[in-house]
C-alpha positions, -999 to +999 in steps of 0.1 A: -066-181-206-080-145-210-055-117-210-055-094-179-059-058-190-052-043-157-022-019-155+009-035-142+018-029-106+047-006-100+079-023-086+094-010-054+131-009-063+144+005-030+133+022+002+148+042+031+161+076+038+126+090+040+113+077+006+112+050-020+125+043-055+095+032-076+101+021-112+135+038-112+121+072-099+126+086-064+095+094-043+100+113-011+077+106+019+048+084+025+032+067-005+001+049-019+005+026-049-027+018-068-022-003-099+003+015-120-001+048-102+015+063-071+001+090-049+016+112-022+001+102+012+002+122+044+004+103+077+018+129+101+009+110+133+018+075+120-002+043+118-020+046+151-038+078+139-049+064+106-086+065+097-107+048+070-107+081+050-069+077+046-076+047+024-104+061+003-084+055-029-087+018-022-120+016-004-141+036-029-123+028-062-142+010-090-112-013-093-104-022-057-074-044-051-078-079-035-053-069-008-035-038+005-001-041+021+002-014+048+038-006+058+037+012+092+073+024+094+103+009+112+081-011+135+048-029+129+021-008+145-015-019+141-040+007+128-072+014+147-100-011+146-122+011+124-095+009+096-095-029+098-133-029+099-135-007+068-113-031+048-133-061+060-166-045+050-151-036+016-139-073+012-103-061+007-075-079+026-053-058+047-018-070+056-001-049+082+038-051+083+068-029+090+076-010+059+107-030+049+087-063+050+057-046+034+078-036+004+091-071-001+057-086+003+042-061-022+068-069-048+063-107-043+025-105-047+027-080-075+052-103-093+026-131-090+001-109-109-021-103-078-044-072-076-024-056-049-021-021-035+003-005-010+001+021+017+036+028+029+049+050+057+085+061+048+114+050+070 
């Protein structure tokens, strides 16, 4: 079987109190995880106000993930239809969950070696 040369996904060690612990480092606020990189993410109005441009790191990247797990905070809140449409058109799966469930799902899929990304609103 050929070796996968993609960077390893970063593990989410913990979450809460307004941030996350990723690979043993604290990250305050909302977060995007793309492969082995994490990026600050600003979602001042929550999941209902998201736009496709908020996900450009996934939608326009040369190495798009197969799926992005979107954690919408303490409660599951669906993003606008245009966000879901942008992911469909890019042929990237979008799984929308509350942030706690999104972190667990991300870790599970990353542990299976899946090409997974995460967009997480801090709780």
